[in-house]
C-alpha positions, 0 to 999 in steps of 0.5 A, spaced: 813 801 820 811 806 826 816 811 829 812 811 836 811 805 841 805 804 845 804 804 852 801 797 853 805 793 858 805 786 859 808 782 865 814 778 863 813 770 862 817 766 866 822 764 861 823 772 860 824 773 867 830 767 867 834 771 862 840 775 866 840 782 864 847 782 861 845 776 856 847 778 849 843 781 844 841 778 838 842 782 832 841 781 825 846 784 820 844 784 812 850 787 807 846 789 801 850 789 794 848 794 788 842 799 789 838 800 794 830 800 793 829 804 799 821 804 798 821 796 797 825 795 803 821 799 807 815 796 805 818 789 806 820 790 813 813 793 815 810 787 812 814 782 816 813 787 822 806 786 821 806 779 821 811 778 827 809 783 832 814 780 837 819 783 833 816 790 835 817 788 842 821 792 847 823 791 854 823 797 858 823 799 865 817 800 869 816 806 874 816 802 881 818 795 879 824 793 883 825 786 880 822 779 881 822 775 888 825 768 888 820 763 887 824 758 890 822 755 897 827 756 902 828 751 908 
């Protein structure tokens, strides 16, 4: 796992553009019983994130971006 985000950006897909800004976020919660092996947990999380890069995605503001224009034809 890294604590740093790279500055690479990609355009949103049509599906991502269709999601309203106030859409609910999907969160994962896990209750762990017993002693926690922090090193093992860190290793497992790093391997999952390495195998599924989309889990590391962040959507953030881009300077100068003012939103998507509607592609719906008028008239």
